C-alpha positions in Angstrom: 3.4 16.5 -3.3 3.6 15.4 -7.3 0.8 12.7 -8.4 2.7 11.3 -11.5 2.4 7.5 -11.2 5.5 5.2 -10.1 4.2 1.8 -9.4 5.6 -1.1 -11.3 4.4 -5.0 -11.8 7.2 -7.5 -11.4 6.4 -11.4 -12.4 6.5 -13.7 -9.7 6.0 -17.6 -9.6 2.3 -17.5 -8.0 1.6 -14.0 -9.7 2.5 -10.2 -10.5 3.5 -8.0 -7.5 2.8 -4.8 -7.4 4.9 -2.7 -6.2 5.3 1.4 -5.1 8.0 3.0 -3.7 8.6 5.5 -1.1 11.1 7.7 0.8 10.9 9.2 3.9 14.3 11.4 5.3 13.5 9.9 8.6 14.5 6.4 11.2 13.3 3.4 10.3 11.3 3.3 13.3 9.9 6.4 12.9 8.4 5.4 9.6 7.3 2.3 11.5 5.0 3.4 14.1 3.3 6.0 11.2 2.3 2.5 9.2 1.4 0.5 12.4 0.4 2.6 15.8 -3.5 3.0 14.8 -3.0 6.7 16.4 -0.7 7.3 13.2 -2.5 5.0 10.5 -6.2 7.3 11.5 -4.5 10.2 9.8 -4.0 7.9 6.6 -5.5 5.7 6.0 -7.6 4.9 9.4 -8.0 3.6 12.7 -8.2 -0.2 13.8 -8.8 -2.3 17.1 -7.3 -5.2 17.6 -4.6 -7.5 19.3 -1.3 -6.6 17.0 0.7 -9.5 15.9 1.5 -11.9 13.7 -1.3 -14.7 13.2 -3.8 -11.8 15.0 -7.1 -10.0 13.3 -8.0 -6.7 13.6 -10.4 -4.4 12.3 -9.2 -1.1 10.0 -11.4 1.4 9.6 -11.3 3.1 6.7 -11.8 6.5 6.6 -11.3 8.4 3.6 -13.6 5.8 2.0 -16.9 6.4 1.6 -19.0 5.0 4.8 -15.8 4.8 6.4 -15.9 1.0 5.9 -14.3 -1.4 8.0 -12.5 -4.3 6.9 -10.7 -6.9 9.3 -6.8 -7.5 8.2 -5.4 -10.4 8.8 -1.7 -9.8 10.0 0.3 -12.7 8.4 4.2 -11.4 9.6 5.4 -8.4 11.7 8.6 -8.1 12.0 9.4 -4.9 13.7 11.0 -2.7 11.7 10.9 -4.2 8.9 8.0 -6.0 7.4 4.0 -6.1 7.7 2.3 -8.5 5.6 -1.4 -8.6 6.2 -4.3 -10.6 3.7 -7.7 -9.4 3.6 -10.5 -10.5 2.2 -13.8 -8.6 0.7 -15.4 -7.8 -2.2 -12.8 -8.1 -4.3 -11.4 -10.7 -3.8 -8.1 -11.7 -0.8 -5.6 -9.2 -0.8 -2.3 -9.9 0.0 0.1 -7.0 1.6 3.5 -6.2 2.4 5.2 -3.2 4.1 9.2 -4.0 3.6 11.1 -1.0 5.4 15.0 -0.4 4.8 17.1 2.3 6.1 20.0 3.9 4.8 22.3 6.4 5.9 19.1 8.2 8.0 16.9 7.8 4.2 14.1 5.2 5.1 12.6 3.3 1.8 8.4 1.9 2.3 8.2 -0.7 -0.4 5.2 -1.4 -0.7 4.0 -4.5 -2.1 0.2 -6.0 -2.8 0.5 -9.7 -4.5 -1.4 -10.2 -7.5 -2.4 -14.1 -9.0 -4.6 -11.3 -11.3 -3.6 -8.5 -12.6 -7.6 -7.7 -14.3 -8.0 -4.8 -12.1 -4.7 -3.5 -11.5 -6.2 -0.1 -12.9 -8.0 0.5 -9.9 -5.7 -1.0 -7.3 -2.5 1.0 -8.7 -4.3 4.5 -8.6 -5.4 3.6 -5.1 -2.9 2.7 -3.8 -0.6 5.7 -5.2 -3.7 7.8 -3.4 -2.7 6.1 -0.2 0.6 6.1 0.1 1.0 9.5 -1.1 -1.5 10.5 2.3 1.0 8.2 4.3 3.6 10.3 2.5 1.5 13.9 3.4 0.6 12.6 7.0 4.3 11.2 8.2 5.4 15.2 6.2 2.6 16.9 8.4 0.9 18.0 4.8 -1.7 18.4 3.3 -3.7 15.3 1.9 -3.9 14.8 -1.6 -7.7 14.3 -3.8 -8.8 11.7 -5.1 -9.7 12.9 -8.2 -5.6 13.6 -9.2 -4.5 9.6 -9.1 -8.2 8.3 -11.1 -9.7 7.4 -13.8 -5.4 10.0 -14.2 -3.5 6.8 -14.0 -5.6 4.1 -14.6 -4.0 4.0 -18.4 -0.7 4.0 -16.9 -1.2 1.0 -14.8 -3.2 -1.0 -18.0 -0.5 -0.2 -19.4 2.0 -1.9 -17.1 -0.2 -5.2 -17.3 0.6 -5.2 -21.4 4.0 -5.0 -20.2 4.4 -7.6 -18.0 1.8 -9.7 -20.6 4.3 -8.7 -23.7 7.4 -9.7 -21.5 6.1 -13.4 -20.8 5.5 -14.3 -24.9 9.0 -13.3 -25.7 
């Protein structure tokens, strides 16, 4: 697995969407389960506890982070196996995250979106999601986990340039 950045920023009516896409030669249900079942999320992000479902809040233990901090995630939308939207409030503000899955001819696409109201931290956020989505891919394929040092700070400039490009488009 290479660690080349491929995220994009898209202006929206409410801010900017950070979008990252991964594809899998697998049924959509298998990818969905890897994204939502605690036993499987523990392999790439961390296990969660609580009651799943729209309107519910779960506690996620982020095992790839120093100290394995816990984070509360409110499930905003849960439409298996196509869409999961969650929000989290923490030291970095409120994050609105969404996973959209589609399948065609045995290929499932995972479109991960972070809805941003402020792009000032994209140089840190983008590489972080690249890392976690590559961890997701590695866990799904039963491959070795990537090293965060391959993502940050090396990808920071790529994401900061995306912010500049989005701002430049808005001034044309």
